[in-house]
C-alpha positions as CSV (number, residue, x, y, z in Angstrom):
1,M,8.1,6.9,21.7
2,A,11.6,7.7,23.4
3,T,14.9,9.4,22.1
4,V,18.3,8.8,22.6
5,S,18.7,11.8,24.9
6,A,18.7,9.3,28.0
7,L,21.9,7.1,26.7
8,I,24.0,10.6,26.9
9,P,25.0,10.0,30.3
10,R,26.1,6.5,29.7
11,L,28.0,7.6,27.1
12,Q,30.0,10.6,28.7
13,R,30.6,8.5,31.9
14,K,33.6,6.2,29.0
15,A,34.3,9.4,27.3
16,V,34.2,12.7,29.2
17,A,35.3,14.7,26.7
18,V,32.7,13.8,23.9
19,P,30.1,16.9,24.2
20,S,26.3,16.4,24.6
21,T,25.5,17.3,21.0
22,M,28.1,15.1,19.5
23,A,26.8,12.7,21.5
24,E,23.7,12.6,20.4
25,L,24.2,13.0,16.5
26,E,26.6,9.6,17.3
27,L,23.6,7.9,19.1
28,R,21.2,8.5,16.8
29,D,23.8,7.6,13.6
30,T,24.4,4.4,15.5
31,V,20.9,3.6,15.8
32,R,20.1,3.9,12.3
33,R,23.0,1.8,11.5
34,F,21.8,-0.9,14.0
35,C,18.8,-1.3,12.7
36,V,20.0,-1.7,8.4
37,T,22.7,-3.8,9.8
38,T,20.0,-6.2,12.1
39,Q,17.2,-5.9,10.3
40,V,15.0,-5.5,13.8
41,W,13.0,-3.3,13.1
42,R,10.4,-4.3,10.5
43,H,6.8,-3.3,9.4
44,Q,4.0,-4.0,7.2
45,I,2.4,-1.3,5.4
46,V,-0.9,-1.4,4.2
47,A,-2.0,0.7,1.3
48,E,-4.5,0.3,-2.0
49,A,-2.9,-0.8,-5.2
50,G,-5.1,1.1,-7.2
51,V,-5.2,1.7,-10.7
52,A,-2.6,3.3,-12.5
53,R,-2.4,6.8,-12.4
54,G,-0.8,9.6,-14.7
55,K,-0.6,13.4,-14.5
56,I,-0.8,16.2,-16.9
57,S,-0.2,19.8,-16.0
58,L,0.0,23.1,-18.5
59,L,2.6,25.4,-17.1
60,A,1.4,28.0,-19.2
61,N,-1.4,27.8,-21.8
62,P,-0.7,25.6,-24.9
63,T,0.4,26.9,-28.6
64,S,-2.5,26.1,-31.0
65,G,-1.1,22.8,-32.6
66,D,0.4,21.2,-29.6
67,Y,-1.5,18.3,-28.4
68,I,-1.6,15.5,-26.2
69,T,-2.3,12.0,-27.0
70,L,-3.7,8.8,-24.9
71,D,-3.1,5.7,-25.2
72,D,-5.3,2.9,-22.7
73,G,-3.2,-0.3,-24.6
74,T,-6.3,-2.0,-25.6
75,N,-8.0,0.5,-27.7
76,A,-6.9,3.3,-30.7
77,A,-5.2,5.9,-29.3
78,A,-7.2,9.4,-29.4
79,T,-5.6,12.2,-29.8
80,F,-6.3,15.8,-28.6
81,T,-5.0,19.1,-30.3
82,F,-5.4,22.5,-28.9
83,G,-6.9,24.7,-30.6
84,T,-9.0,22.5,-32.4
85,T,-10.6,19.5,-30.6
86,V,-9.6,21.2,-27.2
87,T,-10.4,25.2,-26.8
88,I,-7.6,27.5,-25.5
89,G,-9.3,29.1,-22.3
90,A,-8.6,32.6,-21.4
91,S,-6.1,30.8,-18.7
92,E,-4.0,27.3,-18.5
93,I,-6.4,27.1,-15.8
94,A,-9.9,26.9,-18.3
95,T,-8.1,25.0,-20.9
96,M,-7.1,22.5,-18.5
97,A,-11.3,22.1,-17.6
98,N,-11.4,22.0,-21.6
99,L,-9.1,19.1,-22.1
100,V,-10.9,17.4,-18.6
101,V,-13.8,17.3,-20.9
102,A,-12.4,16.6,-23.9
103,I,-10.9,13.4,-22.7
104,N,-13.9,12.6,-20.8
105,A,-16.0,12.5,-23.7
106,A,-13.8,10.5,-26.1
107,S,-16.3,7.2,-25.6
108,S,-13.5,4.5,-27.1
109,L,-11.0,4.9,-24.8
110,E,-10.9,3.6,-21.4
111,I,-8.9,6.7,-19.6
112,T,-10.7,8.9,-16.9
113,A,-9.5,12.4,-16.4
114,S,-10.0,14.4,-13.0
115,A,-9.3,17.8,-12.4
116,T,-8.4,18.7,-9.4
117,S,-10.6,20.7,-6.5
118,P,-9.8,24.0,-6.3
119,A,-9.7,24.0,-10.2
120,S,-6.1,24.0,-11.5
121,N,-3.7,23.8,-14.2
122,V,-3.3,19.6,-13.2
123,C,-5.4,16.5,-14.2
124,T,-5.2,13.5,-13.3
125,L,-5.7,10.4,-15.3
126,A,-6.8,6.9,-14.3
127,N,-7.3,3.8,-16.6
128,D,-11.4,2.3,-16.3
129,E,-10.7,-1.0,-17.1
130,A,-8.7,-2.6,-14.2
131,D,-7.8,-5.3,-15.8
132,A,-6.8,-3.7,-19.3
133,A,-4.3,-5.0,-21.2
134,G,-1.7,-2.2,-21.2
135,N,-1.2,0.9,-18.7
136,V,-2.1,4.4,-19.5
137,E,0.3,5.8,-22.4
138,I,0.5,9.1,-23.5
139,D,2.7,11.6,-25.9
140,Y,2.7,15.2,-26.3
141,S,4.0,18.2,-28.2
142,G,4.3,21.3,-26.4
143,A,6.8,23.3,-24.5
144,N,3.9,24.1,-21.5
145,I,3.0,20.8,-20.9
146,L,4.3,18.7,-18.3
147,V,3.8,14.9,-18.1
148,E,4.1,12.9,-14.8
149,G,3.8,9.1,-14.1
150,M,3.2,7.5,-17.2
151,S,4.4,4.1,-18.0
152,S,3.4,1.6,-20.7
153,R,4.5,-1.3,-18.0
154,Y,4.7,-0.3,-14.4
155,F,3.2,2.2,-12.0
156,P,4.3,3.9,-9.0
157,V,3.0,2.9,-5.1
158,S,5.0,5.7,-2.6
159,L,6.0,4.1,1.0
160,S,7.3,7.6,1.9
161,G,5.3,8.5,5.7
162,L,3.5,4.8,5.4
163,V,6.0,3.2,7.7
164,S,5.4,4.8,11.1
165,S,3.6,7.1,12.8
166,I,6.4,8.8,14.5
167,T,6.5,12.6,13.7
168,T,9.7,12.4,11.2
169,A,8.5,9.0,9.6
170,P,11.3,6.7,8.9
171,W,12.3,4.9,6.0
172,A,12.2,1.5,4.1
173,S,15.8,0.2,3.9
174,E,14.4,-3.0,2.4
175,V,11.4,-4.6,0.9
176,L,11.0,-8.3,2.3
177,E,7.9,-9.1,0.7
178,V,5.1,-7.9,-1.4
179,S,1.5,-9.2,-1.4
180,V,-1.4,-8.7,-3.4
181,N,-5.0,-9.6,-2.7
182,G,-3.3,-12.4,-0.2
183,S,-1.0,-13.6,-3.1
184,V,2.9,-13.0,-2.7
185,L,4.5,-11.2,-5.8
186,S,7.4,-12.6,-7.0
187,P,10.6,-10.1,-6.8
188,L,10.7,-10.0,-10.2
189,R,7.4,-8.3,-10.2
190,Y,8.6,-5.3,-8.3
191,E,11.3,-2.7,-7.8
192,F,12.1,-1.0,-4.9
193,R,13.3,2.6,-5.2
194,Y,15.1,3.9,-1.9
195,S,16.1,7.2,-3.4
196,D,12.2,8.1,-3.3
197,Q,10.6,5.3,-1.3
198,M,8.7,4.4,-4.7
199,L,7.8,0.5,-4.8
200,I,7.3,0.1,-8.9
201,L,4.8,-2.8,-9.3
202,E,4.1,-4.7,-12.5
203,N,1.0,-3.4,-15.3
204,E,-1.1,-6.2,-14.1
205,V,-1.3,-5.7,-10.2
206,Q,-3.6,-2.7,-10.7
207,A,-6.6,-5.2,-11.0
208,F,-6.8,-5.5,-7.1
209,D,-8.5,-1.7,-6.0
210,A,-9.4,-2.9,-2.2
211,A,-8.4,-0.3,0.4
212,D,-6.4,-3.4,1.6
213,S,-4.7,-5.3,-0.9
214,L,-1.3,-4.2,-1.0
215,K,0.8,-5.4,1.8
216,V,4.6,-4.4,2.1
217,D,6.8,-6.2,4.4
218,V,9.8,-3.7,5.1
219,V,13.0,-3.4,7.3
220,V,12.7,0.0,8.7
221,E,15.5,2.7,9.1
222,P,15.2,5.9,11.5
223,A,15.1,9.4,9.0
224,L,18.1,11.5,8.8
225,T,16.6,14.1,10.6
226,G,14.6,11.8,12.8
227,S,15.0,11.9,16.8
228,D,12.2,9.6,18.0
229,Y,12.4,5.7,18.0
230,P,10.3,3.1,19.5
231,T,11.0,2.8,22.9
232,W,11.9,-1.0,22.6
233,L,14.5,-0.1,20.2
234,V,16.6,2.1,22.0
235,G,15.6,0.5,25.6
236,E,18.2,-1.9,27.9
237,R,17.7,-4.4,25.2
238,Y,20.1,-2.7,23.0
239,A,21.3,0.2,25.5
240,D,25.0,-1.2,25.9
241,A,25.3,-1.8,21.7
242,I,23.8,1.4,20.9
243,V,26.3,3.3,23.0
244,G,29.2,0.8,22.3
245,G,28.7,1.5,18.1
246,A,28.6,5.2,19.0
247,L,32.0,5.3,21.3
248,Y,33.6,3.3,18.2
249,E,33.2,5.5,16.1
250,L,33.9,8.5,18.1
251,C,37.1,6.9,19.7
252,R,38.0,6.1,16.3
253,T,37.9,10.1,15.4
254,P,41.4,11.5,14.8
255,G,42.5,13.8,16.7
256,R,40.3,15.1,19.2
257,P,40.3,14.8,23.1
258,Y,38.7,11.5,23.0
259,T,40.4,9.5,20.7
260,N,41.2,6.0,22.0
261,L,42.0,3.7,19.6
262,Q,42.4,1.0,22.1
263,A,38.8,2.0,23.9
264,A,37.4,1.8,20.5
265,A,38.3,-1.9,20.1
266,S,36.5,-2.7,22.6
267,Y,33.7,-0.5,22.4
268,K,33.3,-2.5,19.1
269,I,33.0,-5.8,21.1
270,D,29.5,-4.3,23.0
271,Y,27.9,-3.0,19.8
272,D,29.0,-6.9,17.8
273,R,27.3,-8.4,20.6
274,G,24.4,-6.4,20.7
275,I,24.2,-7.1,16.8
276,C,24.3,-11.0,17.4
277,R,21.7,-10.3,20.2
278,A,18.8,-8.5,17.7
279,R,19.7,-10.8,14.8
280,R,18.3,-13.7,17.0
281,D,15.6,-11.2,18.7
282,R,14.9,-10.6,14.9
283,D,14.8,-14.2,14.0
284,E,12.5,-14.8,17.0
285,L,9.9,-12.2,16.4
286,H,9.8,-12.7,12.6
287,T,9.2,-16.2,11.5
288,T,9.1,-17.3,8.2
289,R,5.9,-19.4,6.9
290,G,6.2,-21.0,3.2
291,G,8.4,-18.0,2.1
292,S,5.8,-15.9,3.5
293,F,6.8,-12.8,6.1
294,V,5.1,-12.9,9.2
295,M,5.0,-10.3,11.9
296,N,4.4,-11.5,15.5
297,S,0.8,-10.0,16.4
298,E,1.5,-9.8,20.0
299,N,4.2,-7.7,19.3
300,P,4.4,-6.4,15.8
301,G,7.8,-4.5,15.9
302,G,10.1,-5.5,18.6
303,L,11.0,-6.5,22.4
304,Q,10.4,-4.6,25.1
305,G,13.5,-3.3,27.2
């Protein structure tokens, strides 16, 4: 791993009035723009496309008559009413334990409830039937009941923190391809939410739950708060482009000691040349085979400087 600190003296030789802190911030922002524009940093996330799950939380003890209705999409829905079918305990933790027992005792429902350990006011739900026609659905009534992650069609997989082992994990800026159990999914069967790094998969994808059944090829961008980068990314191969891009932005800033619109134009040329070079590198590193994204196994992520 590397930082952009080694590029600060190179930048300041061309714009001596730029403070080091400002130089580093602009260099980091330029690296991020460079990655998004060129797509040269890519990564394959390997995860488990397990069974769709939901979560029930009791914020406090429910009131007698409050209820939760579960529907596995195949069998008749089952309703669990607090105060009758579910005993209200001395605390919400005790009540949650009673709810878990009641859900798991419902033999006609293909849904399993799992309590957290140690015991708490939260339980997770999963559909027992990996090939069930419907995902877990839920209805409820009660001010102290909180339901998360329940959907009749989709279930989410988090990509956050899976992109790299860098201390401040970078983000996926774009999903290139999703495959489950070796089969490439149509883009119509998933949605990528950049804001929270969630990949939302169609319900039937849950049929595959092997440890490496889900593979997601993504374009990577550094995190806004990150300062560590792969050495190849901020090394000599792209150093002139990154410095040029940072100087272009700095010199266009009005009213600063280093403002210089004429110089900014020349620095923009350095940046654009680097963009072209990185795109060429990207195409050589990442090839297409029958529409399928393939990572260069000898160099997974980019060229060395």
